MOPAC internal coordinates of N, CA, C and O (Angstrom, degrees):
PM7 1SCF
backbone

  N    0.0000 0     0.00 0     0.00 0    0    0    0
  C    1.4539 1     0.00 0     0.00 0    1    0    0
  C    1.5265 1   107.96 1     0.00 0    2    1    0
  O    1.2310 1   120.57 1   -44.44 1    3    2    1
  N    1.3127 1   116.52 1   135.56 1    3    2    1
  C    1.4614 1   120.07 1  -179.65 1    5    3    2
  C    1.5284 1   110.09 1   -73.65 1    6    5    3
  O    1.2310 1   121.57 1   -19.86 1    7    6    5
  N    1.3077 1   114.60 1   160.14 1    7    6    5
  C    1.4649 1   120.73 1   178.54 1    9    7    6
  C    1.5198 1   110.66 1   -61.29 1   10    9    7
  O    1.2310 1   120.63 1   139.95 1   11   10    9
  N    1.3336 1   116.40 1   -40.05 1   11   10    9
  C    1.4574 1   120.24 1   179.72 1   13   11   10
  C    1.5242 1   111.16 1   -63.46 1   14   13   11
  O    1.2310 1   120.04 1   135.75 1   15   14   13
  N    1.3113 1   117.52 1   -44.25 1   15   14   13
  C    1.4723 1   120.29 1   178.20 1   17   15   14
  C    1.5231 1   110.94 1   -62.24 1   18   17   15
  O    1.2310 1   121.20 1   138.56 1   19   18   17
  N    1.3389 1   115.31 1   -41.44 1   19   18   17
  C    1.4551 1   119.80 1   178.69 1   21   19   18
  C    1.5230 1   110.70 1   -61.27 1   22   21   19
  O    1.2310 1   120.98 1   133.81 1   23   22   21
  N    1.3488 1   115.73 1   -46.19 1   23   22   21
  C    1.4650 1   120.75 1   179.92 1   25   23   22
  C    1.5165 1   110.63 1   -62.13 1   26   25   23
  O    1.2310 1   120.59 1   139.12 1   27   26   25
  N    1.3203 1   116.48 1   -40.88 1   27   26   25
  C    1.4585 1   120.56 1   179.49 1   29   27   26
  C    1.5200 1   110.46 1   -63.78 1   30   29   27
  O    1.2310 1   120.34 1   135.79 1   31   30   29
  N    1.3043 1   116.96 1   -44.21 1   31   30   29
  C    1.4728 1   120.41 1   179.24 1   33   31   30
  C    1.5201 1   111.98 1   -64.26 1   34   33   31
  O    1.2310 1   121.13 1   147.10 1   35   34   33
  N    1.3179 1   115.44 1   -32.90 1   35   34   33
  C    1.4691 1   119.57 1   178.77 1   37   35   34
  C    1.5179 1   112.00 1   -82.94 1   38   37   35
  O    1.2310 1   120.89 1   174.55 1   39   38   37
  N    1.3380 1   115.90 1    -5.45 1   39   38   37
  C    1.4630 1   122.36 1  -179.59 1   41   39   38
  C    1.5199 1   112.04 1    61.45 1   42   41   39
  O    1.2310 1   120.77 1  -145.16 1   43   42   41
  N    1.3216 1   116.13 1    34.84 1   43   42   41
  C    1.4629 1   122.02 1   174.87 1   45   43   42
  C    1.5169 1   108.59 1  -160.34 1   46   45   43
  O    1.2310 1   120.83 1   -20.02 1   47   46   45
  N    1.3060 1   116.02 1   159.98 1   47   46   45
  C    1.4594 1   120.49 1   176.61 1   49   47   46
  C    1.5229 1   108.98 1   -84.66 1   50   49   47
  O    1.2310 1   120.96 1   -44.46 1   51   50   49
  N    1.3110 1   115.78 1   135.54 1   51   50   49
  C    1.4539 1   120.29 1  -177.17 1   53   51   50
  C    1.5147 1   109.08 1  -128.03 1   54   53   51
  O    1.2310 1   120.45 1   -51.18 1   55   54   53
  N    1.3097 1   116.75 1   128.82 1   55   54   53
  C    1.4576 1   120.62 1   177.36 1   57   55   54
  C    1.5184 1   109.74 1   -81.71 1   58   57   55
  O    1.2310 1   121.02 1   -25.74 1   59   58   57
  N    1.3264 1   115.65 1   154.26 1   59   58   57
  C    1.4575 1   120.80 1   179.65 1   61   59   58
  C    1.5157 1   112.69 1   -58.76 1   62   61   59
  O    1.2310 1   120.40 1   141.81 1   63   62   61
  N    1.3313 1   116.85 1   -38.19 1   63   62   61
  C    1.4667 1   120.23 1   179.12 1   65   63   62
  C    1.5195 1   111.73 1   -62.18 1   66   65   63
  O    1.2310 1   120.56 1   147.61 1   67   66   65
  N    1.3304 1   116.54 1   -32.39 1   67   66   65
  C    1.4596 1   119.87 1   177.78 1   69   67   66
  C    1.5169 1   109.99 1   -61.12 1   70   69   67
  O    1.2310 1   121.00 1   137.59 1   71   70   69
  N    1.3237 1   115.69 1   -42.41 1   71   70   69
  C    1.4567 1   120.00 1  -179.56 1   73   71   70
  C    1.5275 1   111.46 1   -64.04 1   74   73   71
  O    1.2310 1   120.77 1   153.61 1   75   74   73
  N    1.3354 1   116.14 1   -26.39 1   75   74   73
  C    1.4527 1   120.74 1   178.41 1   77   75   74
  C    1.5276 1   111.56 1   -90.69 1   78   77   75
  O    1.2310 1   120.80 1  -178.50 1   79   78   77
  N    1.3236 1   116.07 1     1.50 1   79   78   77
  C    1.4510 1   120.27 1   178.26 1   81   79   78
  C    1.5103 1   114.24 1    79.95 1   82   81   79
  O    1.2310 1   119.66 1  -162.14 1   83   82   81
  N    1.3396 1   118.26 1    17.86 1   83   82   81
  C    1.4614 1   120.68 1  -176.21 1   85   83   82
  C    1.5248 1   113.14 1   -95.84 1   86   85   83
  O    1.2310 1   120.18 1   132.40 1   87   86   85
  N    1.3308 1   117.25 1   -47.60 1   87   86   85
  C    1.4571 1   121.01 1  -172.24 1   89   87   86
  C    1.5241 1   109.27 1  -147.75 1   90   89   87
  O    1.2310 1   121.05 1   -32.24 1   91   90   89
  N    1.3193 1   115.59 1   147.76 1   91   90   89
  C    1.4664 1   119.76 1   172.81 1   93   91   90
  C    1.5139 1   107.72 1  -111.70 1   94   93   91
  O    1.2310 1   120.90 1   -53.92 1   95   94   93
  N    1.3178 1   115.89 1   126.08 1   95   94   93
  C    1.4557 1   120.92 1   179.49 1   97   95   94
  C    1.5199 1   107.77 1  -131.28 1   98   97   95
  O    1.2310 1   120.93 1   -56.02 1   99   98   97
  N    1.3200 1   115.84 1   123.98 1   99   98   97
  C    1.4561 1   119.99 1   175.86 1  101   99   98
  C    1.5260 1   107.60 1   -98.21 1  102  101   99
  O    1.2310 1   120.89 1   -51.95 1  103  102  101
  N    1.3321 1   115.90 1   128.05 1  103  102  101
  C    1.4581 1   121.23 1  -176.25 1  105  103  102
  C    1.5217 1   109.08 1  -105.60 1  106  105  103
  O    1.2310 1   121.09 1   -47.68 1  107  106  105
  N    1.3260 1   115.52 1   132.32 1  107  106  105
  C    1.4529 1   122.15 1   176.26 1  109  107  106
  C    1.5280 1   108.75 1   -58.61 1  110  109  107
  O    1.2310 1   119.83 1   -44.88 1  111  110  109
  N    1.3147 1   117.93 1   135.12 1  111  110  109
  C    1.4576 1   121.29 1  -177.00 1  113  111  110
  C    1.5219 1   112.71 1   -62.32 1  114  113  111
  O    1.2310 1   119.97 1   146.03 1  115  114  113
  N    1.3358 1   117.66 1   -33.97 1  115  114  113
  C    1.4656 1   120.23 1   177.45 1  117  115  114
  C    1.5265 1   110.66 1   -66.24 1  118  117  115
  O    1.2310 1   120.51 1   139.96 1  119  118  117
  N    1.3149 1   116.62 1   -40.04 1  119  118  117
  C    1.4601 1   121.01 1   177.99 1  121  119  118
  C    1.5231 1   110.62 1   -66.08 1  122  121  119
  O    1.2310 1   120.63 1   137.73 1  123  122  121
  N    1.3145 1   116.39 1   -42.27 1  123  122  121
  C    1.4592 1   120.98 1   178.81 1  125  123  122
  C    1.5264 1   110.97 1   -60.98 1  126  125  123
  O    1.2310 1   120.03 1   138.43 1  127  126  125
  N    1.3212 1   117.55 1   -41.57 1  127  126  125
  C    1.4634 1   121.09 1   178.12 1  129  127  126
  C    1.5207 1   111.00 1   -61.56 1  130  129  127
  O    1.2310 1   120.44 1   140.52 1  131  130  129
  N    1.3270 1   116.76 1   -39.48 1  131  130  129
  C    1.4684 1   121.01 1   178.74 1  133  131  130
  C    1.5266 1   110.91 1   -65.67 1  134  133  131
  O    1.2310 1   121.00 1   137.12 1  135  134  133
  N    1.3103 1   115.69 1   -42.88 1  135  134  133
  C    1.4646 1   120.14 1   179.32 1  137  135  134
  C    1.5217 1   110.38 1   -61.98 1  138  137  135
  O    1.2310 1   120.36 1   137.48 1  139  138  137
  N    1.3066 1   116.92 1   -42.52 1  139  138  137
  C    1.4652 1   121.10 1   178.68 1  141  139  138
  C    1.5268 1   110.43 1   -63.42 1  142  141  139
  O    1.2310 1   120.60 1   138.91 1  143  142  141
  N    1.3299 1   116.47 1   -41.09 1  143  142  141
  C    1.4664 1   120.56 1   177.38 1  145  143  142
  C    1.5214 1   111.24 1   -60.20 1  146  145  143
  O    1.2310 1   120.55 1   134.85 1  147  146  145
  N    1.3191 1   116.55 1   -45.15 1  147  146  145
  C    1.4616 1   121.11 1   179.06 1  149  147  146
  C    1.5246 1   110.05 1   -63.34 1  150  149  147
  O    1.2310 1   120.65 1   137.88 1  151  150  149
  N    1.3082 1   116.36 1   -42.12 1  151  150  149
  C    1.4630 1   121.13 1  -178.98 1  153  151  150
  C    1.5306 1   111.68 1   -61.15 1  154  153  151
  O    1.2310 1   119.89 1   150.30 1  155  154  153
  N    1.3045 1   117.81 1   -29.70 1  155  154  153
  C    1.4608 1   121.91 1  -177.22 1  157  155  154
  C    1.5338 1   112.87 1   -85.56 1  158  157  155
  O    1.2310 1   120.06 1   173.75 1  159  158  157
  N    1.3233 1   117.49 1    -6.25 1  159  158  157
  C    1.4681 1   120.97 1  -179.72 1  161  159  158
  C    1.5212 1   110.29 1   -76.01 1  162  161  159
  O    1.2310 1   121.45 1   -15.81 1  163  162  161
  N    1.3376 1   114.82 1   164.19 1  163  162  161
  C    1.4659 1   117.68 1   176.17 1  165  163  162
  C    1.5272 1   108.93 1   -66.65 1  166  165  163
  O    1.2310 1   121.00 1   -20.30 1  167  166  165
  N    1.3174 1   115.68 1   159.70 1  167  166  165
  C    1.4592 1   122.00 1  -172.59 1  169  167  166
  C    1.5246 1   113.35 1   -56.24 1  170  169  167
  O    1.2310 1   120.46 1   135.18 1  171  170  169
  N    1.3192 1   116.73 1   -44.82 1  171  170  169
  C    1.4686 1   119.75 1  -177.28 1  173  171  170
  C    1.5311 1   111.81 1   -63.28 1  174  173  171
  O    1.2310 1   120.38 1   132.94 1  175  174  173
  N    1.3313 1   116.87 1   -47.06 1  175  174  173
  C    1.4665 1   120.18 1   179.09 1  177  175  174
  C    1.5241 1   110.71 1   -63.37 1  178  177  175
  O    1.2310 1   120.48 1   137.51 1  179  178  177
  N    1.3264 1   116.68 1   -42.49 1  179  178  177
  C    1.4723 1   121.23 1  -179.83 1  181  179  178
  C    1.5275 1   110.02 1   -61.34 1  182  181  179
  O    1.2310 1   119.99 1   136.25 1  183  182  181
  N    1.3306 1   117.62 1   -43.75 1  183  182  181
  C    1.4633 1   120.64 1  -179.85 1  185  183  182
  C    1.5217 1   111.87 1   -63.72 1  186  185  183
  O    1.2310 1   120.15 1   140.88 1  187  186  185
  N    1.3307 1   117.32 1   -39.12 1  187  186  185
  C    1.4675 1   120.62 1   178.28 1  189  187  186
  C    1.5242 1   111.06 1   -65.03 1  190  189  187
  O    1.2310 1   120.58 1   136.38 1  191  190  189
  N    1.3161 1   116.49 1   -43.62 1  191  190  189
  C    1.4670 1   120.26 1  -179.86 1  193  191  190
  C    1.5181 1   110.71 1   -65.43 1  194  193  191
  O    1.2310 1   120.13 1   135.63 1  195  194  193
  N    1.3219 1   117.35 1   -44.37 1  195  194  193
  C    1.4613 1   120.29 1  -179.16 1  197  195  194
  C    1.5290 1   111.76 1   -67.59 1  198  197  195
  O    1.2310 1   120.10 1   144.78 1  199  198  197
  N    1.3268 1   117.41 1   -35.22 1  199  198  197
  C    1.4637 1   121.06 1   176.08 1  201  199  198
  C    1.5320 1   109.73 1   -61.62 1  202  201  199
  O    1.2310 1   120.93 1   133.56 1  203  202  201
  N    1.3205 1   115.82 1   -46.44 1  203  202  201
  C    1.4608 1   120.71 1   179.75 1  205  203  202
  C    1.5246 1   111.10 1   -65.21 1  206  205  203
  O    1.2310 1   120.46 1   136.41 1  207  206  205
  N    1.3110 1   116.74 1   -43.59 1  207  206  205
  C    1.4622 1   121.71 1   178.84 1  209  207  206
  C    1.5258 1   110.72 1   -61.29 1  210  209  207
  O    1.2310 1   120.31 1   136.20 1  211  210  209
  N    1.3292 1   117.02 1   -43.80 1  211  210  209
  C    1.4669 1   120.46 1   177.88 1  213  211  210
  C    1.5267 1   111.33 1   -60.23 1  214  213  211
  O    1.2310 1   120.47 1   139.50 1  215  214  213
  N    1.3328 1   116.70 1   -40.50 1  215  214  213
  C    1.4658 1   120.15 1   178.76 1  217  215  214
  C    1.5275 1   111.29 1   -64.73 1  218  217  215
  O    1.2310 1   120.35 1   139.12 1  219  218  217
  N    1.3218 1   116.94 1   -40.88 1  219  218  217
  C    1.4659 1   120.61 1   179.11 1  221  219  218
  C    1.5287 1   111.07 1   -66.08 1  222  221  219
  O    1.2310 1   120.52 1   137.97 1  223  222  221
  N    1.3145 1   116.61 1   -42.03 1  223  222  221
  C    1.4684 1   120.62 1   178.76 1  225  223  222
  C    1.5277 1   109.92 1   -62.58 1  226  225  223
  O    1.2310 1   120.53 1   135.45 1  227  226  225
  N    1.3292 1   116.59 1   -44.55 1  227  226  225
  C    1.4589 1   120.83 1   178.94 1  229  227  226
  C    1.5330 1   110.82 1   -60.21 1  230  229  227
  O    1.2310 1   120.77 1   138.22 1  231  230  229
  N    1.3310 1   116.14 1   -41.78 1  231  230  229
  C    1.4572 1   120.92 1   179.80 1  233  231  230
  C    1.5268 1   111.15 1   -61.87 1  234  233  231
  O    1.2310 1   120.33 1   135.69 1  235  234  233
  N    1.3091 1   116.98 1   -44.31 1  235  234  233
  C    1.4718 1   121.14 1   179.56 1  237  235  234
  C    1.5253 1   110.45 1   -64.18 1  238  237  235
  O    1.2310 1   120.42 1   137.86 1  239  238  237
  N    1.3329 1   116.81 1   -42.14 1  239  238  237
  C    1.4623 1   120.22 1   179.39 1  241  239  238
  C    1.5326 1   111.09 1   -63.73 1  242  241  239
  O    1.2310 1   120.68 1   138.66 1  243  242  241
  N    1.3259 1   116.30 1   -41.34 1  243  242  241
  C    1.4685 1   119.34 1   179.14 1  245  243  242
  C    1.5115 1   111.79 1   -64.80 1  246  245  243
  O    1.2310 1   120.47 1   142.56 1  247  246  245
  N    1.3414 1   116.71 1   -37.44 1  247  246  245
  C    1.4691 1   120.36 1   177.78 1  249  247  246
  C    1.5253 1   111.07 1   -62.80 1  250  249  247
  O    1.2310 1   120.74 1   142.32 1  251  250  249
  N    1.3143 1   116.18 1   -37.68 1  251  250  249
  C    1.4729 1   119.80 1  -175.47 1  253  251  250
  C    1.5242 1   112.10 1   -70.74 1  254  253  251
  O    1.2310 1   119.80 1   156.24 1  255  254  253
  N    1.3301 1   117.99 1   -23.76 1  255  254  253
  C    1.4665 1   119.03 1   179.65 1  257  255  254
  C    1.5313 1   112.45 1   -97.21 1  258  257  255
  O    1.2310 1   120.38 1   173.29 1  259  258  257
  N    1.3125 1   116.88 1    -6.71 1  259  258  257
  C    1.4808 1   120.04 1  -179.42 1  261  259  258
  C    1.5059 1   111.78 1   -85.38 1  262  261  259
  O    1.2310 1   120.10 1   180.00 1  263  262  261

């Protein structure tokens, strides 16, 4: 059973680490829907979006330590 199916059956988002007993992370349903949408895109579009997202995340992290 996939992690997504498991999370859906449990009616909550579950991170892989949670299943390994390491961490519990609750994911906002709107965010999860966006991630699923990105995952369903063709490889090139997905890579462009993830590249941009990674850059934005890095920028926010750098701002927080400055």
